[in-house]
Steps between C-alpha positions, in 0.01 A plus 500: 500500500402518863738575780497135622606395146766769471766348740622602840453848626790759517692479835402858588419846389234772495169472330313831422132423475229718358241400765143461382200661683316270748816294594662542844886530497505157687304354213772614256774372726324159510477484131870603453604218747327257278658632185847526657475157655605635846336631808775756542323792345438834671382854411648855534168661614138397446223648286128495606278266305339786314837646399689395183852526387854455606549223765875413551563142604830325600558142419761290676807674639363830362262510792784632704484824299134566573550661828705778327263531192200556721654839597500616139280781388186419309292668213127459456220607270174538673156632486360695792120548555418821682163538667478162678693322770520138587592280784811379315603823314438309184225364291482170679370658822151614603407864439523696827433860371354626172537868515529523115709716303311653208771765416874480572745695284860411441627797693315371817633149453858624461473711811372195698785274360774739580513428869495124424822530294855484642591367841180465683340312810244257370249305705486151328164357379318322789497176285883494457715201604651707784494300834317636791569301828614214284209494262458642165302823464281366225416202697384715794285714280334206324417371852322821576762665712593866455872557419686820540851485352778754558627713229835410358755691281483425124625671187271585206741619230233536218125559535389589141130554438314449177184692388201453740190343333151472627364156598225336697605334838394167637239672708358687198647844592701712248873447558817594331758244379868608444775293375834558690867375477695471809853409585534412866732349761451150634228500765278758334143412454346640173147437621595713811590778258174465331324516835705812611442681169120457542531616866704808397214584262226429770326246257658167587701278260609148422673303233314338214799370308881429569770388282864469611732586221835482669686355800838646521673431157243232404225646276187387340673477165706199631214333683341179367139386548430160669379374156841589349684339795282185449630478140860562578629550855812685538674717766724806493834347631610607840804698375295688244236578769753640730674710231161658420406579852820615680826692444773272384847449621748270305739299728843370466531120554659580849203722597254238373663230715491718809135584460409129440655427839307796660791728543495871427702655215638863440246750366504533121605860515733460805278739701350434839147628407175294576281370226182365645338381172620147399762471221511175294855376491611284208794265456720540186311206344171696535361292782314694767689452827316718742306814588734734692495842677756735624528530875773643720769518232439154357272334251301220668285235378124541570409175322749241367345327203796298391657368820827326493 
């Protein structure tokens, strides 16, 4: 049965898509709008066309959560090619250097990866979506302009390396491919890690494959392909999505009423500490009332999702 034959779309929720290669994130959003029967669809962080894997979409009211979900940590499986650099730091760009890498052992790779792990300052890829004087960096690069982006702090919690293997690069030189698993903060560019790993080894490097396996609590195991969504479109309800992504506070009826009106309530533990991370606050009937945070001795609504 097609989506159009299946009746009206759910009012709102999250859709975790396993994005195929060759599709832009906007392509996936457009397809989901058609399947959901609404233009109110957004994403919690894009993937490049060559990348596959977890793309978290919000439908209807759940788009309000996306600003908070964008900040979640992310996990990737990738293949780094060492011995060649490209204009885009991935396989879609033109080769800029081809030093080759006929021999690289695991010890050398691990020594080069160590400074790229933990809290680091990373220069984003020049073809990122970062704005420079109001224009996207990738648009400037594609227009023939040189772009120099500033380094920014990111967190690389995991940078695991597989066994290096010999290969032949696009330019015909001997190169080394290595599979990696990384867990990174929002705003970290995996292709920049590939570039910097190659630079540390003085041979150049770029990404040849990238698959996102997790965004926050939403993993590949719970993702659905576009073909599966075409057959049976369904969303993760707003309340379930919030319970998975945020710490939870159960409210009394009086507290739920105050938050629905935008008023603050007493902290759950009676303390005056500050919790910057959002907390999902639920009414006694299980409805998601608001995302809240502790500030100056009170729990205040960050986002009211069930107003009075």
